[in-house]
C-alpha atoms as one frame of an Amber mdcrd trajectory, in Angstrom:
protein
 -30.122  32.466  28.922 -31.473  34.769  26.249 -30.782  34.208  22.575 -31.612
  36.255  19.502 -31.527  35.764  15.756 -32.558  37.454  12.542 -33.046  35.608
   9.304 -33.822  37.014   5.864 -35.953  34.413   4.076 -35.522  33.680   0.368
 -38.954  35.235  -0.130 -37.426  38.488   1.117 -39.131  38.627   4.500 -37.363
  39.086   7.820 -37.903  36.762  10.784 -36.682  37.869  14.216 -36.614  35.518
  17.171 -35.887  36.111  20.825 -35.925  33.198  23.235 -35.039  32.231  26.760
 -33.680  28.747  27.408 -33.602  27.458  30.984 -29.987  26.771  31.855 -30.438
  23.520  33.779 -33.397  21.873  32.079 -32.664  23.052  28.509 -36.349  23.941
  28.144 -37.655  26.794  26.018 -39.140  29.205  28.570 -39.952  32.231  26.387
 -40.239  32.741  22.645 -41.091  35.851  20.647 -41.277  35.740  16.853 -41.618
  38.977  14.890 -40.873  40.190  11.393 -42.434  41.360   8.172 -43.680  37.946
   6.986 -47.393  37.239   6.542 -49.026  34.400   8.431 -52.786  33.979   8.375
 -54.741  33.761  10.563 -52.939  36.458  12.536 -53.146  34.606  15.838 -51.203
  31.688  14.346 -47.846  33.186  15.351 -48.934  33.298  18.999 -50.151  29.707
  18.669 -46.741  28.661  17.330 -44.909  30.494  20.113 -47.112  28.961  22.790
 -46.897  25.468  21.338 -43.094  25.510  21.576 -42.880  26.653  25.184 -41.731
  24.067  27.701 -40.299  21.838  24.979 -36.686  20.765  25.258 -34.506  23.049
  23.146 -33.300  20.189  20.964 -33.149  20.602  17.156 -34.953  17.321  16.392
 -37.827  18.027  18.777 -38.358  21.613  17.653 -37.971  20.862  13.934 -40.567
  18.098  14.099 -42.961  20.279  16.084 -42.635  23.286  13.742 -43.109  21.107
  10.646 -46.258  19.604  12.168 -47.532  23.062  13.081 -47.181  24.409   9.535
 -48.758  21.239   8.082 -52.059  22.699   9.320 -53.979  25.042   7.064 -52.113
  28.303   7.527 -51.262  30.806   4.824 -47.591  31.781   4.968 -46.286  34.416
   2.524 -42.674  35.501   2.042 -41.136  32.707   4.110 -41.183  28.924   4.495
 -41.511  26.741   7.584 -37.795  25.947   7.217 -37.031  29.644   7.668 -38.821
  29.598  11.023 -36.966  26.435  12.012 -33.608  28.022  11.185 -34.403  31.323
  12.904 -35.601  29.605  16.083 -32.669  27.186  16.204 -30.213  30.050  15.626
 -31.703  31.937  18.592 -31.400  28.803  20.734 -27.759  28.327  19.678 -27.156
  31.972  20.614 -28.732  31.405  24.035 -26.681  28.272  24.642 -23.488  30.084
  23.639 -24.196  32.478  26.498 -24.566  29.568  28.930 -21.086  28.190  28.364
């Protein structure tokens, strides 16, 4: 099922997430993150999206993975890793709401 979320970070930047969670396996099949935040290098957002695919859509698993990802040397302006965690989890909750 498809889920979407939008989150306005305290830094003022918008994070939009669209995801697809496989109904039976609860695995993240597709993830698109957009917004007006700044993440350098530019390809880092695609790396984050790709690194989360095929993971179980469980809050503990995804939170740990996203925290580890941002522990690397990336420059993030206008948002925090926690904002990405919340936006992604909200999209997953939205997708799961459509499953039931």
